[in-house]
C-alpha positions in Angstrom: 96.1 77.8 94.1 99.1 80.1 93.7 98.4 83.8 93.1 100.8 83.6 90.1 98.5 81.1 88.5 96.1 84.0 87.9 98.4 85.9 85.6 97.8 85.7 81.8 100.7 85.4 79.4 100.8 89.1 78.9 99.4 92.1 80.7 98.2 92.4 84.3 95.7 90.1 85.9 92.4 91.9 86.7 90.3 91.2 89.8 86.9 93.0 89.5 83.4 93.0 90.9 81.0 94.9 93.1 82.2 96.5 96.3 79.8 94.3 98.3 77.7 91.3 97.6 74.2 92.8 97.7 72.3 89.9 96.3 72.6 86.8 94.2 71.3 88.8 91.2 74.0 91.5 91.5 76.8 88.9 91.8 75.6 86.8 88.9 75.0 89.8 86.6 78.4 91.2 87.5 80.2 87.9 86.9 78.6 87.3 83.5 79.5 90.8 82.3 83.1 90.6 83.7 83.7 87.1 82.3 82.6 88.4 78.8 85.2 91.2 79.3 88.0 88.7 79.9 88.1 88.9 83.7 88.9 85.6 85.5 88.5 86.6 89.1 85.4 88.0 90.7 85.8 90.2 93.9 83.1 91.3 96.3 82.8 92.1 100.0 80.8 89.8 102.2 81.7 91.4 105.5 82.1 95.2 105.1 83.8 97.1 107.9 81.9 100.4 107.9 82.5 103.6 109.7 79.0 104.1 111.0 76.6 101.5 112.4 73.6 101.0 110.3 75.5 101.4 107.0 75.3 98.3 104.8 77.8 95.8 106.1 77.4 93.1 103.5 75.4 89.8 103.6 77.8 88.0 105.8 78.0 84.2 105.7 74.9 83.9 103.6 76.8 85.6 100.7 79.2 82.7 100.5 76.4 80.6 99.0 75.9 83.3 96.3 79.6 83.4 95.6 79.9 79.7 95.3 77.0 79.6 92.9 78.7 82.1 90.7 81.9 80.1 90.8 80.1 76.9 89.7 78.0 78.6 87.0 80.8 80.8 85.4 84.0 78.9 86.2 85.4 82.2 87.6 87.7 82.2 90.6 86.2 84.2 93.6 87.8 86.5 96.1 86.5 88.3 99.3 87.8 90.2 102.3 88.3 88.5 105.7 88.7 90.3 109.0 88.3 87.5 111.6 89.5 83.8 112.0 85.8 82.8 111.6 85.7 84.5 108.2 88.8 82.6 107.2 87.4 79.2 108.2 84.1 79.8 106.4 85.9 80.9 103.2 88.2 77.9 103.3 85.4 75.5 103.9 83.2 77.0 101.2 85.9 76.9 98.5 86.8 80.6 98.1 89.9 80.8 95.9 91.7 83.7 97.6 91.0 86.4 100.2 92.2 89.9 100.9 92.9 91.7 104.2 91.6 95.3 104.2 93.4 98.5 105.2 91.6 98.8 108.5 92.7 95.3 109.6 96.3 95.8 108.5 96.6 98.7 111.0 95.6 96.5 114.0 98.5 94.2 114.9 96.6 92.1 117.5 93.7 91.5 115.1 96.0 90.8 112.3 98.0 88.2 114.3 94.8 86.3 115.0 93.9 86.5 111.3 97.4 85.5 110.2 97.3 82.3 112.4 94.0 81.3 110.9 95.2 82.0 107.4 98.4 80.0 107.9 96.3 77.0 108.9 93.9 77.5 106.0 96.4 77.5 103.1 94.4 80.3 101.4 96.3 82.7 99.2 96.2 86.2 100.6 96.2 89.7 99.1 97.4 92.3 101.7 96.2 95.9 101.3 98.3 98.8 102.6 97.2 100.3 105.9 95.1 103.5 106.0 98.0 105.6 107.1 101.2 106.0 105.1 103.2 103.8 107.5 105.4 101.4 105.6 106.4 99.8 108.9 102.8 98.6 109.5 102.6 97.2 106.0 106.0 95.4 106.4 105.0 94.2 109.8 101.8 92.7 108.4 103.8 90.8 105.8 106.1 89.5 108.5 103.2 88.3 110.6 101.6 86.4 107.7 104.9 84.8 106.8 105.6 84.0 110.4 102.2 82.2 110.6 103.0 80.1 107.6 101.2 81.9 104.9 103.2 81.2 101.8 101.2 82.8 99.0 101.0 86.6 99.5 100.3 89.5 97.1 100.3 93.2 98.0 97.6 95.7 97.1 98.3 99.4 96.9 94.9 101.2 97.5 96.2 104.6 98.6 96.5 106.4 101.9 94.4 108.5 104.2 96.1 112.0 104.2 95.0 115.6 104.7 96.0 116.5 101.1 94.6 113.6 99.1 92.4 115.8 96.8 91.1 115.2 94.2 91.3 111.6 95.2 89.7 109.7 98.1 93.1 108.4 99.2 96.5 109.8 98.2 98.4 107.4 95.9 101.9 108.2 97.4 103.5 106.4 94.5 107.0 106.6 96.0 105.9 104.6 99.1 104.3 102.0 96.9 107.5 101.8 94.7 109.5 101.3 97.9 107.4 98.4 98.9 107.5 96.8 95.5 111.2 97.1 95.4 111.6 95.7 99.0 109.5 92.6 98.1 110.3 91.8 94.5 109.0 88.2 94.9 105.4 89.3 95.8 102.8 90.1 93.1 101.9 93.8 93.4 98.3 94.9 92.7 96.9 98.4 92.2 93.4 99.3 93.5 92.5 102.5 91.6 88.9 102.4 92.8 89.8 103.0 96.4 92.5 105.5 95.5 90.0 107.5 93.4 86.8 107.4 95.4 85.2 108.7 92.2 84.8 106.7 89.0 86.0 109.7 87.0 89.5 109.1 88.2 89.8 105.3 88.2 91.1 105.2 84.6 93.9 107.7 85.1 95.0 106.1 88.3 95.0 102.6 86.7 97.1 104.0 83.8 99.5 105.8 86.1 100.1 102.5 88.1 100.8 100.7 84.8 103.1 103.5 83.6 105.1 103.4 86.9 105.4 99.6 86.8 103.4 99.3 90.0 100.6 97.0 88.7 101.3 93.4 88.1 97.5 93.2 88.7 94.5 95.6 89.0 91.6 95.4 91.5 88.7 97.4 90.2 85.1 97.7 91.6 82.4 97.1 89.0 78.6 97.1 89.6 75.7 96.5 87.2 74.1 99.7 88.4 76.7 101.7 90.3 74.3 104.5 91.2 72.2 102.0 93.1 75.1 100.3 95.0 74.7 100.0 98.7 78.4 100.8 99.4 81.0 103.0 97.6 78.6 103.8 94.9 80.6 106.8 93.7 83.8 104.8 92.8 82.2 101.8 91.1 82.2 101.5 87.3 79.4 100.0 85.2 80.4 97.0 83.0 80.3 99.3 80.0 82.7 101.8 81.7 84.9 99.0 82.8 85.2 97.6 79.3 86.1 101.0 77.9 88.7 101.5 80.6 90.4 98.2 79.9 90.4 98.8 76.1 92.0 102.2 76.7 94.8 101.1 79.0 98.3 101.3 77.5 100.8 98.7 78.7 104.5 99.7 78.7 107.4 97.4 78.4 109.8 97.0 81.4 112.7 98.0 79.1 114.0 98.2 75.5 117.0 96.7 73.8 117.1 99.6 71.3 120.7 100.8 71.3 119.9 104.5 70.6 117.4 104.4 73.4 119.9 102.9 75.8 122.6 105.5 74.9 120.2 108.4 75.3 118.9 107.0 78.6 122.4 106.6 79.9 123.4 110.1 79.0 120.3 111.5 80.7 121.0 109.4 83.8 124.5 110.7 83.9 123.1 114.3 83.9 120.8 113.4 86.7 123.8 112.1 88.7 125.6 115.4 88.1 122.6 117.4 89.2 122.1 115.3 92.3 125.7 115.9 93.2 125.1 119.7 93.0 122.0 119.4 95.0 123.7 117.5 97.8 126.6 120.0 97.8 124.0 122.8 98.2 122.3 121.0 101.1 125.7 120.5 102.8 126.4 124.3 102.4 122.9 125.1 103.7 123.5 122.9 106.8 126.7 124.7 107.5 124.8 128.0 107.5 122.1 126.5 109.7 124.9 125.6 112.3 126.1 129.2 112.3 122.5 130.4 112.7 122.2 128.1 115.7 125.4 129.5 117.3 124.2 133.0 116.7 120.9 132.2 118.5 122.7 130.5 121.3 124.9 133.5 122.0 121.9 135.6 122.4 119.8 133.1 124.3 117.2 133.0 121.5 115.0 129.9 120.9 115.9 127.6 118.0 112.5 127.3 116.5 111.1 130.5 115.0 107.5 129.7 113.8 106.9 133.0 112.1 110.2 132.8 110.1 109.3 129.2 109.1 105.9 130.2 107.9 107.4 133.0 105.8 110.1 130.8 104.4 107.7 128.0 103.4 105.2 130.5 101.8 108.0 132.0 99.7 109.4 128.6 98.6 105.9 127.4 97.6 105.5 130.6 95.6 108.7 129.9 93.8 107.6 126.4 93.2 104.4 127.6 91.6 106.3 130.0 89.3 108.6 127.1 88.3 105.6 124.7 87.6 106.7 122.3 90.3 104.5 120.1 92.4 103.7 122.2 95.5 102.8 119.2 97.7 106.2 117.6 96.9 108.1 120.9 97.5 106.3 121.3 100.8 107.4 117.9 101.9 111.0 118.5 100.8 111.1 121.9 102.6 109.7 120.4 105.8 112.4 117.8 105.8 115.1 120.4 105.0 113.7 122.5 107.9 113.9 119.4 110.2 117.5 118.9 109.3 118.2 122.6 109.9 116.7 122.4 113.4 118.6 119.2 114.2 122.0 120.8 113.7 121.2 124.0 115.6 122.3 123.7 119.3 
């Protein structure tokens, strides 16, 4: 099977199902409800990497029998996470249609290489989630390892990143990093996992819509459980079948572009204005860098240290206050000012 075979004629492909395979009954009930809602691929975790021992880690190999029964009875394709070569072999032998590699595994190069070698030999299609940390290099390296091992059918899954300022979400979306990866690998299907980004079912819909609006969702991966409040893992972020149906009916799908001449003319005029403003912004940054060089010379003449923590704290606080007054995203402005500060230190000698 090719991942592209999953895609309908219009709209994104949707992969949905419970976080973990808790029982045959949970899987079957989930599959029946999701198939009725138009979903063609059931997802569930058989081997769950958990932070603490004793937390529910999935049914393991026994769950493969449950998954295959659902596949036979509903005709749905089935998908699960793999983390070891043994998982890969068991899934390939059982007839699982595609697998995904989780964020924890992506961040472990040695483990990932073992997994990549097994996947290359299996012929299974693979969905590759982003690493926990916002490290594009790790994600890119994982793609390279899979390709180098002979895996030909790869999709990418954006599930958000572990940062100190992710609130109100469980994982920060960092849309720009996701956009960078999608642009760097245009031939790979790109999926959005709003469930893991959200960590709370209240936000799953808005994140799914944002991914669609940004053009970052060829497909969606969403966690759905017959009784989310009773789920043994990630209960807070799973939707009920009714909630899932309402979400899907409410999603708005935008077009990649428009041939309308008035639209094209207006867009071009606005882009020209953006180009002009960017030119001014770069000129201001160049002027600021020159002032920073002079500050560096001034400090050097007096034997004063380059980095002045108190001054930096005051500067950042004042710039964030200005950002608030202007209605700008404080988190984004903080990141910009930190980079500008780094550049300033770099030119001071």
